[in-house]
N, C-alpha and C positions, 0 to 999 in steps of 0.2 A: 740803602740803595740796592743791595742784593735782593732783599725781600720784595721791593717794588719791581725789580726786573723779573723775578720769578712769577709774581702775581700777574704782571702784564702778559708774560709769555703763556701762562696757563689759560688766560682769557682769549688771547688773539689766535693762538695756534689752532684750537678746535674750530674757530670761525672760518679760518682759511681752509682747513682740511675739509670741512663740510661743504664749502663752496666748490672746492675741487671735485668732491665726490658727486655733488648734485648736477654737475655738467657745465658746459661752456658758457651758457647764459649767466648762470649764477656766478661763476668764477670771473668771467670777463667784466661783470658789473662791479665786483669787488676791486679788480685791478683798475678799472676806469676811475673809480672813486679815489683809490690810493694814488693814481697818477696825477689827478688834479690837485690833491693835497700836497704831493711832493713838488709840483710846480710852484705852488704857493710858498712852500718852505724854501725852495731853491731861490726864488725871487727875493724872499725875505733875507735869506742868508747872504745873497750877493748885493744887499742894500737897495733892492728895488722897492717900489711903492705899490706894486700889484694894481696897476691901473688897467686901462683898456688892453694893452699888449699882454699883460699878465693873464687877464681873463681869456684872451685869444689863445695864448699858449696852453692854459689849463684845458680849455675846450677842445683844442687840437688833440692833446694826449687822451682826453676822456673819450672822445668819439672814435679815435683810432683804436683804442683798446677794445671798445665795444664791437667794432667791425672786424677785428682781426681774425676771429675763428672762422668766418665764412667768406670774408672779402679781404684777404691779406694784402693784395696788390693795391687796392684802393686805400687801405689803411696805411700802407707804406708811403704811397704818394701823398696822402694827407699830412703825414709827419714832415715830409720834405717841403711841401708847399707852405705848411704852417711855420716851419723854421725860416724859410726865405722871407715870408711876410713879416714875421716878428723881427727878423734881422733888419728889415728895411725901415720899420717904424719905431723900433725900440731905441732908446738912447744908449743902451749898453748891449754888447754882443753876448753877454753872459746869459741873458734870458733866452736868446735864440739857441745857444749851446745847450741850455737846459731842456729845450724841446727835444733835441736829439738824444741827449744823455738819459732822459727819463722816458721819452716816447718810444724809442726803439726797443728797449728791454721790456716795457709793458706790452707792446705789440707782440713781442716774442713769447711772453708768458701766456697771453690769451690764445695765440696761435697754437702753442703746444697742447693746450687743453682741448682745442677744437680738432686738431689734426692727428694726435697720437692717443694712445691708450692712457687711462687715468694714472697708471703706475709710473709713467715717465715723469710727469709733473710732480707726483708724490716723491719720487726718487730725488729729483732736483731740490725740492724743499728740504727733505731730510738731510741731504748732503750739505747744504748751506747752513742749516741749523747746527749740524754736527761740527762744522768748521768753526762757527762762532763760539759754540760751547767749549770745544777743545782748545781753541786759542785763548779763551778767557781763563779756563781752569789751569792749563799748563803754563800760561804766561804768568799768572798770579802765584802759582805754587813753586815754580822753578826759577823764574826771573832770568837773570843772565844778560848777555849782550843785547843791546837794543837793535831792533830791526831797521827803523828809520827815525832816529831821535829828533831830527829837525822837523819832521812831519807829524809824528805821533809818538811822543816820549814813552807811552805806556806799552807799546807793542814790542815784543821780543822775538828772537829767533826760536826760542823754545815754544812760544805761542804759535808761530807759523808751522813748525814741525808737528806740534801736538794737534793743531787743527787739521793738518793734512792726514795724520794717522787716523784720527776719529772719523774724518770724512771718508777715507778709503774703506775702513771697516764697515761703516754705515752703508756706503755705496755698494759693497759686495753683499751685505746682509739681505737687502730687499729682494734682489733676483734669486738669491740662494733659497730664501724662505718660500718664494713663489714658484720654485722649481723651474726657473728660466735658465737657459744655457749660458748666458753671457756674463756670469758673475765676475770672472777674472777681468774682462775688459771694463766692466762697470767699476771695479776696484781701482784700476789705473786711471780711468777718466775722473773718478771722484777725487782722487789725490790731486790731479791737475786742476780740477775745478776749485779745490780748496785754495790753491795758490792764486787763481784768478779772482776768487771772491775776496781774498785778503788784499790783493792789489786794488780792487774796487773800493775797499774800506780805506786804504791809504789815499786813494785819489780824492775821496770826499773829505778826508781829514786835511789834505793839502789845500782844498778850496776853503774850508772853514778857517784854517790857519791864515790864509791870505787875507780873509775879511775879518779876522779876529773874532770869530764866533765859536762858542763852545758847542752848541747843539743846533741842529737845523730848526727845531721848534721844541715845545714841551708837551706835545700831544700824548706821547706814551710815557707814563711814569716809569722812571728808572732807566729808560732808553733814550729819551730826548724826543726826536721827531721820527716820522715814518721813514724819511730818507736815511736817518742814522741807523735804523733797524734793517733797512732793505738794501743798503749800499753794496753788500756782497752779492745779493740776488740780482741786482741790477747789472752787475758785471758778468755774472755767470749765465744768465738766461740766454743771451744771444749766442754764446758758445755752444750751449746744448742744442739750440736750433740748427747750428752748422753741423753738429755731430749727427743729429737726426736726418738731415738732408744728405749727408755723406754716406751714412749707413743704410739709408732707405727705409727708415722706420724708427719707432720708439724702443723702449727698453726691452720689450719682448722679442725684438728682432736682432738684438745685439749678440 
């Protein structure tokens, strides 16, 4: 399992980083595709049949992610309208919830690439990846008290703290290497984002436990589904957008 996880990460990480580097069109296209697949996983996970409402939900998040870099307000409106329409015609509120849960963070990711410097999005990705890696390594090697045994029996307080430490160090490293002034603030924000990302992980775990599903899908060997891999990023992306708006710019202005 560990070998499959590493191989999947070595394949997918360069694809994502190249998309980030090549610009908002390339990255928003990747995000749009991922959002549609995550909607399919969400509907599958919540025991939907992915009929007309599922395709509408996937189309909503797909188009919203594509429009977000240059038309964020239209994109935001599309997510809200899509949520209301799906809620009106779907048999379950879970699919409508999925449009918000997946659509808004994907909108946030695409917007970040279009409106800020490339390093802000790189920083976010590295922080979330460091959180996942630190939580996995420290949780497995140290063990100890469980973080939320009823939701996710394998997660520990050691993993939470280890993920936060790794995220903080990673978050400070990038601006320090690039000779940017805000490395100390980046360190603090990264530690907070690590907690947010792990709360996002726990939320998805709680949904899977409710529906008695182990993985959202089997698309990524060793990881399960795209939603299983991106649950922390889904939670963290909107928070970074709020930070950017509050501070008046991306990583270089912190």
